[in-house]
ZAMARGU-4260 file (C-alpha; in steps of 0.2 Angstrom, whole numbers, plus 5000, padded with zeros to 4 digits):
<rodrens>
0) 5043/5026/4902 | 5044/5010/4913 | 5051/5013/4930 | 5067/5003/4935 | 5064/4988/4946
5) 5067/4990/4965 | 5084/4987/4972 | 5087/4970/4980 | 5081/4970/4998 | 5094/4967/5011
10) 5085/4971/5026 | 5066/4970/5031 | 5058/4980/5046 | 5041/4976/5053 | 5029/4987/5062
15) 5022/4979/5078 | 5003/4982/5080 | 4992/4973/5067 | 5008/4968/5058 | 5016/4955/5070
20) 5004/4957/5084 | 4985/4956/5084 | 4977/4970/5094 | 4959/4962/5094 | 4961/4956/5112
25) 4970/4972/5117 | 4956/4983/5112 | 4943/4971/5118 | 4951/4972/5136 | 4950/4991/5135
30) 4932/4990/5130 | 4929/4979/5145 | 4938/4991/5156 | 4928/5006/5150 | 4912/4996/5153
35) 4907/4996/5134 | 4902/4981/5124 | 4916/4975/5113 | 4907/4977/5097 | 4901/4994/5101
40) 4919/5000/5105 | 4926/4992/5089 | 4912/5000/5079 | 4916/5017/5086 | 4935/5015/5084
45) 4932/5010/5066 | 4922/5026/5063 | 4935/5037/5070 | 4949/5029/5060 | 4939/5030/5044
50) 4938/5049/5047 | 4956/5052/5051 | 4954/5050/5070 | 4964/5039/5082 | 4961/5026/5095
55) 4963/5040/5108 | 4947/5048/5101 | 4937/5032/5104 | 4944/5031/5122 | 4939/5049/5125
60) 4922/5046/5117 | 4917/5034/5130 | 4927/5042/5144 | 4929/5061/5142 | 4945/5067/5149
65) 4953/5050/5147 | 4971/5049/5153 | 4980/5034/5145 | 4995/5034/5158 | 4983/5035/5173
70) 4971/5022/5166 | 4985/5010/5163 | 4991/5013/5181 | 4973/5009/5187 | 4973/4993/5177
75) 4989/4988/5183 | 4983/4990/5201 | 4967/4980/5197 | 4978/4966/5190 | 4970/4969/5172
80) 4982/4963/5158 | 4989/4977/5148 | 4999/4976/5132 | 5002/4960/5122 | 5009/4942/5124
85) 5012/4926/5115 | 4993/4923/5112 | 4992/4940/5102 | 5006/4935/5090 | 4999/4933/5072
90) 5001/4914/5067 | 5012/4919/5052 | 5024/4931/5061 | 5037/4920/5068 | 5039/4909/5053
95) 5040/4924/5041 | 5054/4932/5052 | 5063/4915/5053 | 5062/4912/5034 | 5069/4930/5030
100) 5084/4927/5042 | 5087/4910/5034 | 5088/4919/5017 | 5102/4930/5024 | 5092/4946/5026
105) 5093/4958/5041 | 5077/4957/5051 | 5071/4971/5062 | 5056/4975/5072 | 5052/4994/5074
110) 5036/5002/5079 | 5026/5015/5088 | 5024/5007/5105 | 5025/5012/5124 | 5040/5008/5135
115) 5032/4992/5141 | 5033/4984/5124 | 5052/4983/5125 | 5050/4968/5138 | 5034/4961/5130
120) 5043/4959/5113 | 5058/4952/5121 | 5048/4939/5130 | 5041/4933/5113 | 5059/4928/5108
125) 5056/4932/5090 | 5070/4929/5077 | 5075/4947/5074 | 5092/4956/5073 | 5086/4971/5081
130) 5070/4978/5090 | 5066/4997/5090 | 5052/5005/5100 | 5047/5023/5098 | 5046/5026/5117
135) 5064/5020/5119 | 5071/5029/5103 | 5062/5046/5107 | 5055/5047/5090 | 5040/5039/5082
140) 5033/5037/5065 | 5030/5046/5053 | 5045/5056/5058 | 5059/5053/5045 | 5071/5051/5059
145) 5062/5035/5064 | 5066/5027/5047 | 5084/5034/5047 | 5087/5025/5064 | 5081/5009/5055
150) 5093/5012/5041 | 5108/5015/5053 | 5104/4999/5062 | 5103/4989/5047 | 5119/4997/5039
155) 5112/4996/5021 | 5106/5009/5010 | 5088/5015/5012 | 5083/5008/4995 | 5088/4991/5000
160) 5077/4991/5015 | 5058/4985/5015 | 5047/4992/5028 | 5031/4982/5032 | 5016/4989/5040
165) 4997/4990/5040 | 4995/5009/5038 | 4997/5020/5023 | 5000/5036/5033 | 5012/5029/5046
170) 5021/5016/5037 | 5020/5016/5018 | 5021/5034/5014 | 5035/5039/5026 | 5045/5024/5022
175) 5044/5028/5003 | 5048/5046/5007 | 5064/5041/5016 | 5069/5031/5001 | 5064/5014/5007
180) 5053/5001/4999 | 5037/4998/5007 | 5024/4983/5009 | 5006/4987/5015 | 4998/4973/5025
185) 4980/4972/5023 | 4974/4967/5040 | 4968/4975/5056 | 4957/4991/5057 | 4969/5003/5047
190) 4974/4989/5035 | 4956/4987/5029 | 4950/5005/5031 | 4965/5011/5020 | 4966/4996/5008
195) 4958/5007/4994 | 4970/5022/4996 | 4976/5027/4979 | 4994/5029/4987 | 4995/5011/4988
200) 5000/5011/4969 | 5017/5017/4975 | 5019/5002/4987 | 5032/4989/4983 | 5020/4975/4989
205) 5002/4974/4995 | 5000/4959/5006 | 4985/4950/5014 | 4996/4941/5026 | 5015/4937/5029
210) 5015/4920/5022 | 5021/4925/5004 | 5034/4938/5009 | 5049/4927/5009 | 5045/4919/4992
215) 5042/4936/4985 | 5059/4943/4990 | 5067/4927/4984 | 5060/4929/4967 | 5064/4948/4967
</rodrens>
């Protein structure tokens, strides 16, 4: 039996890291701080991610007992840039958000990010109706409440919301489980490592970038 087509999308929410923001330089600066060659750090990071680990595993591999909050304090005292800025924004991000808003869609940004990301995203002045950060909300993906918060902010049924992210485990699967539609973005470490996951057969869209999303939703 052929499944019914997805409901028309009225709202689109975007993850932050590796969806709107490239984390290449962010991880590169961490490698510099830890005194590790960048390619060595990224290789080890990829190995941890491929086996179900996290970025924190990579930090602790090179610096046992790594304390993120303390290290960020030390970096701030040393004047080392932390977080992201305009140069880290993916080239297709702003145009995509603007195009979706021009179509009359509600556009949101919502991701797992530390408190500082609130001001960093605000400084980018992106064309979005709402910005949600896990540290400010007190809940993070893949918790269903994170997606419930998105739905309440958009004010539309979950099945009319598309969540866009680069991770199967944190973005696609929990968004689908909540009743949303989901687009998997195949870029960044997780995006490439998880690109062969069979669960992507359930995704509404699988994208290589954000340049086609507006036209895809127009046709839909």
